[in-house]
C-alpha positions in Angstrom: -93.4 -80.5 19.5 -93.8 -77.0 21.2 -92.1 -74.2 19.3 -91.0 -70.9 20.9 -89.1 -67.7 20.0 -87.3 -67.6 23.4 -87.0 -70.4 26.0 -86.5 -70.5 29.7 -82.7 -71.0 29.1 -82.0 -68.3 26.4 -81.5 -64.6 26.5 -84.6 -62.5 26.1 -85.1 -61.1 22.5 -85.9 -57.6 23.7 -82.8 -57.5 25.9 -80.7 -58.5 22.9 -82.4 -55.9 20.8 -81.7 -53.1 23.3 -78.2 -54.2 24.1 -76.7 -55.6 20.9 -79.2 -54.4 18.3 -78.1 -52.9 15.0 -77.7 -49.1 15.4 -76.1 -48.2 12.1 -79.3 -46.4 10.8 -80.2 -43.5 13.2 -83.8 -43.5 11.8 -84.2 -47.2 12.6 -82.0 -47.8 15.6 -82.8 -51.3 17.0 -81.5 -50.2 20.4 -84.3 -47.6 20.6 -87.2 -49.0 22.8 -90.0 -48.2 20.4 -88.1 -49.7 17.4 -87.1 -52.8 19.4 -90.8 -53.4 20.4 -92.0 -53.0 16.8 -89.5 -55.7 15.7 -90.7 -58.0 18.4 -94.2 -57.4 17.1 -93.0 -58.3 13.5 -91.6 -61.6 14.9 -94.9 -62.8 16.2 -96.5 -63.9 12.8 -93.5 -66.2 12.2 -93.9 -67.8 15.6 -97.7 -68.2 15.8 -98.7 -68.9 12.2 -96.5 -72.1 12.0 -98.7 -75.1 12.7 -98.4 -76.7 16.2 -98.5 -75.6 19.8 -96.5 -72.5 20.9 -94.9 -71.2 24.1 -94.4 -67.5 25.2 -92.1 -67.0 28.1 -92.9 -64.6 31.0 -94.5 -61.4 29.5 -93.1 -62.2 26.0 -96.4 -61.0 24.6 -95.6 -57.5 26.0 -91.9 -57.4 25.0 -90.2 -58.4 28.3 -86.7 -56.8 28.3 -84.9 -58.0 31.5 -81.8 -60.1 30.9 -81.9 -63.8 31.8 -78.6 -63.2 33.6 -80.0 -60.4 35.7 -79.6 -60.6 39.5 -82.3 -59.8 42.0 -80.7 -56.4 42.6 -81.3 -55.5 38.9 -77.6 -55.7 37.8 -76.3 -57.9 35.0 -72.9 -59.5 35.9 -69.9 -58.8 33.6 -68.4 -60.0 31.4 -71.7 -60.6 29.7 -72.6 -64.3 29.8 -71.6 -64.8 33.4 -74.4 -67.1 34.6 -74.2 -66.6 38.4 -77.8 -65.1 38.5 -79.4 -67.0 35.6 -81.8 -68.8 38.0 -82.5 -65.7 40.1 -86.2 -64.6 40.1 -87.2 -62.1 37.4 -89.8 -59.5 38.3 -93.3 -59.5 36.7 -93.9 -56.0 35.2 -97.7 -55.4 35.2 -97.1 -51.8 34.2 -96.3 -53.1 30.7 -100.1 -53.2 30.1 -100.3 -49.4 30.2 -97.6 -49.0 27.5 -99.3 -48.6 24.1 -96.4 -50.1 22.1 -96.2 -53.1 24.3 -100.0 -53.5 24.4 -99.9 -53.6 20.5 -97.7 -56.7 20.7 -100.4 -58.2 22.9 -103.1 -57.2 20.4 -101.2 -58.8 17.5 -100.7 -62.0 19.5 -104.4 -62.0 20.4 -105.4 -61.4 16.7 -103.1 -64.2 15.5 -104.5 -66.7 18.1 -108.1 -65.6 17.0 -107.2 -66.5 13.4 -105.8 -69.9 14.4 -109.1 -70.6 16.4 -111.3 -69.4 13.4 -109.5 -71.7 10.9 -107.9 -74.5 13.0 -107.5 -76.9 10.0 -105.2 -74.5 8.2 -102.9 -74.5 11.2 -102.9 -78.3 11.7 -101.5 -79.1 8.2 -98.1 -79.3 6.7 -99.1 -77.1 3.7 -96.4 -74.5 4.7 -93.5 -73.1 2.7 -91.3 -69.9 2.6 -87.9 -68.5 3.6 -87.3 -68.6 7.3 -83.5 -69.0 7.1 -80.7 -66.6 8.1 -81.7 -63.9 5.7 -83.2 -60.7 7.1 -86.0 -60.8 4.6 -88.5 -63.6 5.6 -91.8 -64.9 4.3 -94.2 -67.7 5.3 -96.9 -69.2 3.0 -99.7 -71.5 4.2 -101.8 -72.9 1.3 -104.9 -74.7 2.6 -108.5 -75.0 1.3 -109.9 -73.4 4.5 -107.5 -70.5 4.5 -104.3 -69.4 2.8 -101.9 -67.0 4.5 -98.9 -65.1 3.3 -96.7 -63.4 6.0 -93.6 -61.3 5.2 -91.3 -59.1 7.2 -88.1 -57.0 6.7 -85.8 -57.4 9.7 -83.1 -55.3 8.1 -82.5 -51.7 9.2 -83.1 -50.2 5.8 -85.9 -50.6 3.3 -85.7 -53.7 1.2 -87.6 -55.4 -1.7 -89.0 -58.9 -1.1 -90.1 -61.3 -3.9 -93.1 -63.5 -3.0 -95.4 -65.7 -5.1 -98.9 -65.7 -3.7 -100.6 -69.2 -3.9 -103.4 -67.8 -6.1 -104.3 -64.7 -8.1 -106.9 -62.4 -6.8 -107.5 -59.9 -4.0 -105.7 -60.7 -0.7 -106.6 -58.8 2.6 -104.1 -57.5 5.2 -105.4 -59.3 8.3 -104.6 -56.4 10.6 -105.3 -53.3 8.5 -107.9 -54.7 6.1 -105.9 -53.1 3.2 -106.2 -55.2 0.0 -103.5 -56.4 -2.4 -104.0 -57.7 -5.9 -102.0 -60.9 -6.4 -101.1 -62.3 -9.9 -100.2 -65.8 -8.9 -96.6 -65.2 -10.2 -93.6 -63.8 -8.4 -94.2 -60.2 -7.2 -91.8 -57.6 -5.6 -93.0 -55.7 -2.5 -91.1 -52.9 -0.9 -91.0 -53.2 2.9 -89.7 -50.5 5.3 -87.2 -51.5 8.0 -89.0 -53.6 10.6 -92.3 -53.6 8.5 -94.4 -56.8 8.4 -97.6 -57.8 6.6 -100.0 -60.8 7.0 -102.3 -61.4 4.0 -105.2 -63.8 3.9 -107.2 -64.9 0.9 -110.6 -64.3 2.5 -111.8 -61.6 4.8 -112.7 -63.1 8.2 -113.6 -59.8 9.6 -117.2 -59.4 10.8 -116.7 -56.5 13.1 -119.5 -54.0 12.8 -119.1 -50.2 12.6 -119.4 -48.5 16.0 -122.5 -46.4 16.8 -122.3 -42.7 17.3 -124.5 -39.5 17.4 -124.4 -37.4 14.2 -124.5 -34.6 13.4 -123.0 -32.8 16.4 -123.8 -29.1 16.4 -121.8 -26.2 18.0 -121.8 -22.5 17.8 -118.7 -20.8 16.5 -116.1 -20.4 19.2 -117.8 -22.7 21.7 -115.8 -25.2 23.8 -116.2 -28.6 22.0 -116.2 -31.9 23.8 -114.2 -34.9 22.7 -116.1 -37.1 20.2 -117.6 -40.3 21.5 -118.7 -43.6 20.0 -119.9 -47.0 21.3 -117.5 -49.9 20.6 -114.2 -51.5 21.6 -110.7 -50.8 20.4 -111.8 -47.5 18.8 -109.6 -45.9 16.1 -110.3 -42.3 14.9 -109.6 -41.1 11.4 -109.9 -37.8 9.4 -110.7 -39.7 6.1 -113.3 -42.3 5.2 -110.6 -44.7 4.0 -106.8 -45.0 4.4 -104.7 -43.1 6.9 -103.5 -44.1 10.3 -106.0 -44.4 13.1 -105.5 -42.9 16.5 -106.8 -44.4 19.8 -107.3 -40.8 21.1 -110.8 -39.3 20.3 -110.5 -35.8 18.7 -112.0 -32.6 20.1 -113.6 -30.7 17.1 -112.4 -27.2 16.3 -115.2 -24.6 16.4 -113.0 -21.7 15.0 -114.6 -21.8 11.5 -118.2 -22.0 10.4 -119.1 -25.2 8.4 -119.3 -29.0 8.4 -116.4 -31.3 9.2 -116.5 -35.1 9.0 -114.7 -37.4 11.4 -114.6 -41.2 11.2 -114.3 -44.0 13.8 -113.9 -47.8 13.6 -113.7 -50.6 16.2 -111.4 -53.6 16.4 -112.6 -56.9 17.8 -110.2 -59.9 18.0 -107.6 -58.1 16.0 -110.1 -57.4 13.2 -110.9 -53.7 12.4 -114.5 -53.0 11.1 -115.8 -50.3 8.8 -115.8 -46.6 9.8 -118.8 -44.6 11.1 -119.0 -41.0 9.9 -119.7 -38.2 12.5 -120.5 -34.8 11.0 -119.7 -31.8 13.2 -121.6 -28.6 12.2 -120.3 -25.2 13.4 -123.0 -22.5 13.1 -122.0 -18.8 12.8 -122.8 -16.3 15.6 -125.3 -13.5 15.0 -124.0 -9.9 15.3 -124.5 -7.9 18.5 -127.9 -6.0 18.6 -127.9 -2.3 17.8 -128.8 0.3 20.5 -128.1 3.9 21.7 -124.9 3.2 23.6 -125.0 6.4 25.8 -128.1 7.7 27.6 -127.9 10.8 30.0 -130.3 11.7 32.9 -130.3 14.4 35.5 -130.5 13.2 39.1 -134.2 12.3 39.9 -135.5 12.3 36.3 -138.1 9.7 35.3 -136.3 7.0 33.2 -137.8 4.7 30.5 -137.1 1.0 29.8 -134.0 0.4 27.7 -134.5 -0.8 24.1 -132.4 -2.5 21.3 -132.9 -3.8 17.8 -132.6 -7.6 17.5 -134.3 -10.9 17.9 -134.8 -12.9 21.1 -133.1 -10.2 23.2 -131.5 -11.1 26.5 -130.5 -8.4 29.0 -127.4 -8.7 31.4 -125.7 -6.6 34.1 -122.2 -8.0 33.2 -120.2 -8.1 30.0 -119.7 -11.9 30.3 -121.4 -14.6 32.3 -124.5 -14.3 34.3 -128.1 -15.1 33.4 -129.9 -13.0 30.9 -133.6 -11.8 31.1 -135.9 -11.1 28.2 -137.4 -8.0 30.1 -135.6 -4.8 29.3 -134.5 -3.0 32.5 -135.5 0.6 33.5 -132.5 2.6 34.8 -132.6 4.1 38.3 -131.9 7.9 38.6 -131.8 8.2 42.4 -128.0 8.4 42.7 -125.3 10.1 40.6 -123.0 7.9 38.5 -122.7 5.6 35.5 -124.2 2.2 35.0 -123.5 -0.2 32.1 -126.2 -2.6 30.8 -125.6 -5.4 28.3 -127.9 -6.9 25.7 -127.5 -9.9 23.2 -129.7 -11.5 20.6 -130.1 -15.2 19.7 -130.5 -16.8 16.2 -130.4 -20.4 15.2 -129.6 -21.3 18.8 -126.4 -19.2 18.9 -126.2 -16.2 21.1 -124.4 -13.0 19.8 -121.8 -10.9 21.5 -123.3 -8.3 24.0 -123.8 -4.6 23.2 -123.0 -2.3 26.1 -125.4 0.7 27.0 -124.0 3.3 29.4 -126.5 5.2 31.5 -125.1 8.4 33.1 -127.0 10.1 36.0 -125.7 13.7 36.5 -126.3 15.9 39.6 -126.4 19.7 39.7 -122.8 20.6 39.1 -120.4 21.5 42.0 -118.2 24.5 42.1 -115.1 24.0 39.8 -111.7 23.2 41.5 -108.9 25.7 41.3 -105.5 26.5 43.0 -105.8 29.4 45.6 -103.9 31.5 46.5 -101.7 32.1 43.5 -98.5 34.1 44.3 -96.6 36.4 41.9 -93.6 38.7 42.5 -94.2 42.3 41.7 -94.0 43.1 37.9 -93.8 39.4 37.0 -95.5 38.2 33.9 -98.8 36.5 34.9 -100.8 33.9 32.9 -104.6 33.5 32.5 -106.3 31.9 35.5 -107.3 28.2 35.2 -109.9 26.0 36.9 -111.1 22.4 36.4 -114.7 22.2 35.2 -117.1 22.3 32.2 -118.2 25.5 30.4 -116.4 27.8 32.9 -117.7 31.4 33.6 -115.4 34.0 35.2 -116.6 36.9 37.5 -115.0 39.8 39.4 -117.5 39.4 42.3 -118.7 36.6 44.5 -122.3 37.1 43.4 -124.1 38.9 40.6 -122.6 40.3 37.5 -122.2 38.7 34.1 -119.8 35.8 33.7 -117.2 35.7 30.9 -116.0 32.5 29.2 -112.5 34.1 28.9 -110.2 33.5 31.9 -108.7 36.9 33.2 -104.9 37.6 33.4 -104.0 39.1 36.9 -102.1 42.4 37.2 -98.8 42.3 39.2 -98.0 46.0 39.1 -99.1 46.6 42.7 -98.2 44.7 45.9 -101.3 43.2 47.6 -104.2 40.7 47.1 -107.0 40.5 44.5 -110.0 38.0 44.4 -111.4 36.4 41.2 -114.4 34.0 40.9 -115.3 31.1 38.5 -118.3 28.7 38.1 -119.1 25.8 35.7 -122.3 25.0 33.8 -123.8 21.7 32.6 -127.1 20.4 31.2 -128.3 20.4 34.8 -127.5 24.1 35.6 -124.7 26.5 36.9 -122.6 25.6 39.9 -121.6 27.9 42.9 -118.5 30.1 42.3 -115.0 29.3 43.4 -112.8 32.1 44.8 -109.2 32.4 43.5 -107.0 34.9 45.5 -104.0 36.3 43.6 -101.2 37.7 45.9 -98.4 40.1 44.5 -95.2 40.1 46.7 -92.4 42.7 46.8 -88.9 41.9 45.5 -86.2 41.6 48.3 -82.8 43.3 48.2 -79.5 41.5 47.3 -77.9 39.6 50.3 -74.9 41.1 52.2 -71.5 39.6 51.2 -67.7 40.1 51.6 -66.9 41.3 48.1 -63.2 40.1 47.8 -61.2 37.1 48.9 -57.5 36.3 48.3 -55.7 32.8 48.4 -52.3 31.4 47.6 -52.3 28.8 44.8 -53.2 25.3 46.0 -54.0 26.5 49.5 -57.3 25.0 50.9 -60.1 27.6 50.6 -63.2 27.8 52.8 -66.8 27.8 51.8 -68.2 31.2 50.6 -70.8 32.9 52.9 -73.6 35.6 52.6 -76.3 37.1 54.8 -79.8 36.5 53.6 -82.8 34.0 53.4 -83.0 31.0 51.1 -79.7 31.8 49.4 -79.0 30.6 45.8 -75.5 30.5 44.4 -74.6 31.1 40.7 -71.5 31.2 38.5 -72.9 34.0 36.2 -74.4 37.4 36.8 -77.6 36.4 35.2 -79.3 33.2 34.1 -77.6 29.8 34.7 -78.4 27.0 37.1 -78.6 27.8 40.8 -77.5 25.8 43.8 -78.6 26.0 47.4 -75.1 24.7 48.4 -72.5 27.5 48.8 -69.3 26.8 46.7 -65.8 26.3 47.9 -63.4 28.2 45.6 -60.7 26.3 43.6 -57.1 27.4 44.2 -55.3 25.1 41.8 -55.1 27.8 39.1 -53.9 31.4 39.6 -56.3 34.2 38.6 -59.7 35.8 39.6 -63.1 34.1 39.7 -66.5 35.8 40.3 -69.3 34.1 42.3 -72.9 35.3 42.6 -75.6 34.9 45.3 -79.3 35.9 45.7 -81.9 35.5 48.4 -85.6 34.5 48.1 -88.4 36.0 50.3 -92.0 35.0 49.9 -91.1 33.1 46.7 -89.5 36.2 45.1 -85.7 36.1 44.3 -83.5 39.2 44.8 -80.8 40.7 42.5 -77.5 38.8 42.8 -74.5 40.1 44.9 -71.0 39.4 43.4 -68.0 37.9 45.3 -64.5 38.0 43.6 -61.9 35.3 44.7 -58.3 36.0 43.7 -55.7 33.1 43.6 -52.0 34.2 43.7 -49.5 31.9 41.9 -47.2 29.9 44.1 -43.4 30.2 43.3 -41.6 27.1 41.9 -39.5 24.9 44.1 -35.9 26.3 44.6 -33.0 24.8 42.4 -30.9 22.2 44.2 -28.3 19.4 43.6 -30.6 16.5 44.2 -28.0 13.9 45.1 -24.9 14.3 47.2 -22.5 11.5 48.3 -20.0 11.2 51.1 -17.8 8.3 52.4 -18.5 7.3 55.9 -17.1 9.8 58.6 -16.0 12.4 55.9 -16.4 16.1 56.7 -19.7 17.5 55.2 -20.6 21.1 54.4 -24.0 22.9 54.8 -26.6 22.2 52.1 -27.3 24.9 49.5 -30.2 25.9 47.3 -31.0 28.8 44.9 -34.2 30.8 45.8 -35.6 33.6 48.0 -36.6 33.3 51.7 -35.5 29.7 51.9 -37.0 27.4 54.5 -35.4 24.0 55.3 -37.4 20.9 56.5 -36.8 17.3 57.5 -40.0 16.1 55.9 -41.7 16.3 52.5 -44.8 17.9 54.1 -45.7 19.5 57.4 -43.3 20.5 60.1 -41.8 24.0 60.8 -39.2 25.3 58.3 -35.8 26.7 59.4 -34.0 29.6 57.6 -30.6 27.9 58.5 -29.3 25.3 56.0 -28.5 21.9 57.7 -25.1 20.2 57.6 -25.5 16.4 56.9 -24.1 13.8 59.4 -21.7 11.2 57.9 -21.5 8.9 60.9 -24.0 6.3 59.7 -24.3 4.5 56.4 -27.4 5.1 54.2 -29.6 7.8 52.6 -31.1 10.9 54.3 -33.6 13.2 52.6 -33.6 17.0 53.2 -36.3 19.4 51.9 -36.2 23.2 51.0 -38.9 25.7 49.8 -38.9 29.4 48.9 -41.5 32.2 49.6 -42.7 35.0 47.2 -45.7 37.3 47.5 -46.6 35.6 50.8 -46.9 32.2 49.0 -44.6 29.3 49.8 -43.4 27.1 46.9 -43.4 23.2 46.8 -40.3 21.7 48.5 -37.3 20.4 46.6 -35.7 17.2 47.9 -31.9 16.6 48.4 -30.8 13.0 49.0 -27.5 12.6 50.9 -25.9 9.2 50.6 -23.2 7.9 53.1 -21.2 5.1 51.4 -19.1 2.5 53.3 -16.0 0.6 52.0 -17.2 -2.4 50.0 -17.7 -6.0 51.5 -16.2 -9.1 50.0 -18.1 -10.2 46.9 -20.6 -13.2 47.1 -19.2 -16.5 45.7 -19.9 -20.2 45.5 -17.4 -21.4 48.1 -17.0 -25.0 46.9 -16.8 -26.1 43.3 -16.2 -29.7 42.2 -15.2 -31.2 38.8 -14.4 -34.7 37.6 -10.8 -35.2 36.4 -10.4 -34.0 32.8 -13.9 -32.4 32.7 -14.3 -29.0 30.9 -14.2 -26.2 33.5 -15.7 -22.7 33.1 -14.3 -19.4 34.3 -15.0 -18.6 38.0 -17.7 -16.1 38.9 -18.6 -13.8 41.8 -21.3 -11.2 42.5 -19.8 -7.7 42.9 -18.5 -4.6 41.1 -15.0 -4.0 39.7 -13.8 -7.6 40.6 -10.1 -8.4 41.1 -8.9 -12.1 41.0 -5.9 -13.4 43.1 -4.1 -16.7 43.6 -3.0 -15.7 47.2 -5.2 -14.6 50.2 -3.1 -11.4 50.7 -0.8 -9.4 48.6 -0.1 -10.0 45.0 -1.5 -8.2 42.0 -5.2 -8.7 41.1 -6.5 -9.5 37.6 -9.7 -8.2 36.1 -10.0 -11.6 34.2 -11.6 -14.5 36.0 -9.4 -17.6 36.0 -10.5 -21.0 34.5 -9.6 -24.0 36.8 -7.4 -26.8 35.4 -8.9 -30.3 35.7 -6.0 -32.5 34.5 -4.8 -33.4 38.0 -6.9 -34.6 40.9 -6.6 -32.3 44.0 -7.7 -29.0 45.6 -6.8 -25.4 44.5 -7.9 -22.1 46.2 -8.7 -18.9 44.3 -9.5 -15.4 45.8 -11.6 -12.4 44.6 -12.3 -8.8 45.9 -14.3 -5.8 44.7 -13.7 -2.1 44.9 -15.5 1.3 44.7 -14.7 5.0 45.4 -14.3 4.1 49.1 -11.6 1.4 48.6 -11.1 -2.4 48.0 -13.0 -5.1 49.9 -11.7 -8.1 51.7 -11.1 -11.2 49.5 -13.6 -14.1 49.2 -12.2 -17.7 48.9 -13.3 -20.2 46.2 -12.1 -23.8 46.7 -12.0 -26.0 43.5 -11.8 -29.8 44.0 -10.8 -32.1 41.1 -12.1 -35.7 41.7 -10.3 -38.7 40.2 -12.2 -40.8 37.6 -13.5 -44.0 39.3 -12.4 -47.5 38.0 -14.7 -49.5 35.7 -17.2 -51.8 37.5 -16.3 -55.5 38.0 -18.0 -58.7 39.1 -21.0 -58.3 36.7 -23.6 -61.0 37.7 -27.2 -61.8 36.9 -29.7 -63.5 39.3 -33.5 -64.1 39.7 -33.8 -64.8 35.9 -37.3 -65.5 34.7 -38.9 -65.6 31.3 -39.5 -61.8 31.4 -37.2 -60.3 34.2 -33.8 -60.5 35.8 -31.7 -58.8 38.6 -28.4 -57.2 37.5 -25.5 -56.7 40.0 -21.9 -55.4 39.9 -19.0 -54.3 42.2 -18.1 -50.5 42.2 -16.5 -47.8 44.3 -18.2 -45.5 46.9 -19.5 -42.2 45.5 -19.7 -43.4 41.9 -22.7 -42.8 39.6 -23.7 -45.7 37.3 -25.4 -45.9 33.8 -26.9 -49.3 32.9 -28.0 -50.4 29.4 -29.3 -53.7 27.8 -30.4 -55.1 24.5 -31.2 -58.4 22.7 -27.9 -59.9 21.5 -29.2 -59.7 17.9 -30.1 -56.0 18.2 -27.9 -53.0 17.6 -30.1 -50.7 19.8 -29.3 -50.3 23.5 -32.1 -49.6 26.0 -31.1 -47.4 29.0 -32.4 -49.1 32.2 -31.0 -46.6 34.7 -29.1 -43.2 34.7 -26.8 -41.7 37.3 -27.8 -44.2 40.0 -25.6 -44.8 43.1 -26.7 -48.4 43.9 -25.1 -51.6 42.4 -28.2 -53.7 42.0 -31.0 -53.2 39.4 -34.2 -55.2 38.5 -35.3 -55.1 34.8 -38.6 -56.5 33.4 -40.6 -56.6 30.1 -38.1 -59.1 28.7 -38.9 -61.7 26.1 -38.8 -65.3 27.1 -36.0 -67.6 25.8 -33.9 -64.7 24.6 -30.1 -63.9 25.0 -29.4 -60.3 26.2 -26.2 -58.2 26.4 -25.8 -55.7 29.2 -23.3 -53.1 30.3 -22.6 -50.6 33.1 -20.3 -47.5 33.4 -18.9 -45.8 36.6 -18.7 -42.0 36.7 -17.6 -39.4 39.3 -20.9 -37.4 38.7 -24.2 -37.8 36.8 -22.5 -37.3 33.4 -21.9 -40.7 31.5 -18.3 -41.2 30.5 -19.2 -44.1 28.2 -16.5 -46.3 29.8 -18.5 -49.6 30.1 -18.0 -53.1 31.6 -20.2 -55.7 29.7 -21.7 -59.1 30.2 -24.5 -61.4 28.8 -27.5 -63.5 30.1 -30.5 -65.5 28.8 -34.2 -65.5 29.9 -36.1 -68.7 30.8 -38.1 -70.6 28.1 -41.9 -71.1 28.2 -43.7 -73.4 30.7 -46.7 -75.1 29.0 -48.2 -76.5 32.2 -51.9 -75.4 32.3 -53.4 -74.7 35.8 -56.6 -72.8 34.8 -59.1 -75.6 34.2 -62.9 -75.3 34.3 -65.7 -77.5 32.7 -62.9 -79.8 31.4 -61.3 -76.9 29.5 -57.9 -75.5 30.3 -56.3 -72.3 28.8 -53.1 -70.4 29.3 -51.3 -67.4 27.5 -47.6 -66.8 27.7 -46.2 -64.3 28.5 -48.8 -62.5 30.6 -48.8 -59.5 30.3 -48.4 -59.8 26.5 -45.9 -57.3 25.1 -46.7 -56.1 21.6 -48.5 -58.8 19.6 -46.4 -62.0 20.2 -47.6 -64.7 22.6 -48.2 -68.5 22.8 -51.5 -70.0 23.7 -51.7 -73.5 25.4 -55.1 -75.1 25.8 -56.6 -78.5 26.7 -60.1 -80.0 26.1 -61.7 -83.2 27.6 -64.2 -83.8 24.8 -64.3 -84.0 21.0 -65.9 -81.1 19.1 -65.4 -77.6 17.5 -63.1 -75.3 19.5 -63.5 -71.5 19.3 -60.9 -69.2 20.9 -61.6 -65.5 21.0 -60.5 -62.3 22.8 -63.4 -60.7 24.8 -63.4 -57.1 26.2 -64.5 -56.1 29.7 -68.2 -55.7 28.6 -68.4 -59.2 27.1 -68.0 -58.2 23.4 -65.8 -60.4 21.1 -63.1 -58.2 19.7 -60.9 -60.8 18.0 -61.4 -64.5 16.9 -58.0 -66.4 17.1 -58.9 -70.0 16.3 -61.8 -72.2 15.1 -61.0 -75.9 14.7 -62.4 -79.4 15.4 -60.4 -81.0 18.2 -60.4 -84.3 20.0 -59.7 -84.5 23.7 -56.0 -83.5 24.4 -53.6 -80.5 24.8 -52.8 -78.1 22.0 -50.8 -74.8 21.5 -50.3 -72.2 18.8 -48.4 -68.9 18.4 -50.0 -65.5 17.6 -47.8 -62.9 16.0 -49.8 -59.9 14.9 -53.4 -60.7 15.7 -53.5 -58.3 18.6 -52.0 -55.3 16.8 -55.2 -53.4 16.6 -56.1 -53.8 20.3 -55.5 -50.9 22.7 -53.5 -51.6 25.8 -55.5 -52.9 28.7 -57.2 -55.9 30.3 -59.0 -58.6 28.2 -60.3 -62.2 28.5 -59.1 -65.1 26.4 -62.2 -67.3 26.1 -62.3 -70.9 24.8 -65.7 -72.6 23.9 -66.4 -76.2 23.1 -69.8 -78.0 23.1 -71.5 -75.0 24.8 -68.9 -75.1 27.6 -66.4 -72.4 28.1 -63.4 -71.3 30.2 -61.6 -67.9 30.2 -58.4 -66.3 31.5 -57.6 -62.7 32.2 -54.6 -61.2 30.4 -53.1 -57.7 30.0 -51.8 -56.3 26.7 -49.0 -53.7 27.0 -47.3 -51.8 24.2 
């Protein structure tokens, strides 16, 4: 008999792990790919160590995770278990071989097969025991003279203790890690982490040799180290001689610190890991840089000597890094001026030191120093000592001869004219030529010519100040302060006097400042006026008046030409007209005062709602209108108006007219008309009938009068609570649904003259149809039906039929194929059955579900909808 973990006709283990796996422990979530692969790895000992031939299905040794139900386009039909694509081709995934976690499953399978080949008799016997049942803690024991094996695994998602009795006392070896375990021969408890497995054998079958490697490996401190290498297969690298977790990635040694570091490497052949080879990496310290005179000076054309430094195995370079060193010390060239840097290192114990830099400076006979010339001063200005750029400066009064002074002279500015000064510099290679510095003393110019006084009215726009001169500078103070080359525009918003100052500059010398005084005269206030004047249309108006001096009258708030004659307003047209007036004092005109003249007309009729309707005997409210000083009448003309709005009477059907006016200082308006209509209460509906009755719906009809508004209610005859099916409708037919089958219902309808319910009902009664147990949904010899559908609340009846004998399971399945409620499990013979559910669906949300029946691996399902 061939055994297998998954067959051609079953779902793939890895797909089930990733889709339905236990995810309650975030640290060991079976839906995580790496966790799912490790659990598939843990399964392999319990498949391959059991005696007999084995079968692995399509890439099972690499954790194949495509669903058996997957279609060629990569989708999995829903609900889960739909087998339309079960026979569709499934793709080979050769890229699995590059995934380390998948390849590890392959290595475990290979190692277990190697063990079976090495000890075939142990796997052809029936000397096997253990616990392979439904528990999540499993162990397997093979007790054979050739080889005894104890395999154990924890398939829970949390750490667990497993109790195992080894066949014999002594040292047992973990087949995959070579770790040993001391067995007593009695029951022993071993703690296993979630997903952990172990395979112990009672004899070491590992003959794998240690890999070969070069040791020691020597580096200089700070050098770039290469990745360590060794000869062997399935190499694992460690940082300790024993224990620890090996890495398949070879380490690159650190050369940051001087000293020795040991690395270890093993090889694995046929799933068996051999002993470890030690590789010692030695990091040697760098020697210090050689000592040397770091700065050497020559004059241009001097005879130079070869450079020298103190150290061993010297190497000379022309760059700070890189390049090829020479053991011959260079002799500097002095044929051109400038600086050249040479570098030298020493070597000890095969390690080269940092480089020492030696700077060689070649200096020419010095050039004349640089200086600014000419230097300009204004007459009698304070001068500062002269300056020049150079070394060891000497100052002279003449271009040649004389004795130089190291103290820079301070020029005199008492006399207008030019004076020359001279300066040289000296270095180790001699004195330079002299540089001439010319100092020019310029005369002070006179103050610029200005108009000394300006006068403005307050808030009148001023013009920019002017002066006659060169390079003018403007100030706000007689001395000091910040200057501006932009002439100011005086401000006139405040009455008073302000002084402005201006200078001119000639040949860099600024003149004394000239003063300009700007006087701003205050503007008078606006004249006093009566700001609002009213007339009735076509009344006789008088000329406008204002209190002030030298009045000017305008038609606009600004601009225009004023008139000394006061205007007389026109009253011919309704509306507002603005007039403006100013006064003048000290030549300054005041702001303008505004006078608004309003021309009023006799009032219009107030605005009203012309038509108002009430039902007979309804409660009316007082009439309303939009207007001022309203007067209410019962006649269109004549009579005496009332300030109190009337409240219409609704006791008698008919039409009544009311009238309203408004008044103001110019008289009373025409009257507006309000028509109040009282509609009679309609008769109660008659001819109540019910048609189109089903188990869950019905059509209600009645006879009414045109223009009526209807309210419709219904309830189960045993209930005291009415359900409103419609409010204020004008039709006489209504469909109702969501009824319960086989129930008696009361219903009633009222007729109203508007959308307010009078509560005057006509009533009747009807009953819904009983259940139909005929089943039409039959597949695989299985029929199933749920009534009613949709299911309201939690009450329903399930009818089903089976054509075979066997256990029947009926469950509710959601849209993704998950079982959310089991309704029945019972052994049935062929035939038709039914049962009632009352509250089993209470905890299900509203929505679409499948009712699924399974018997003898055959199933059928039906879609139903649950509503509140």
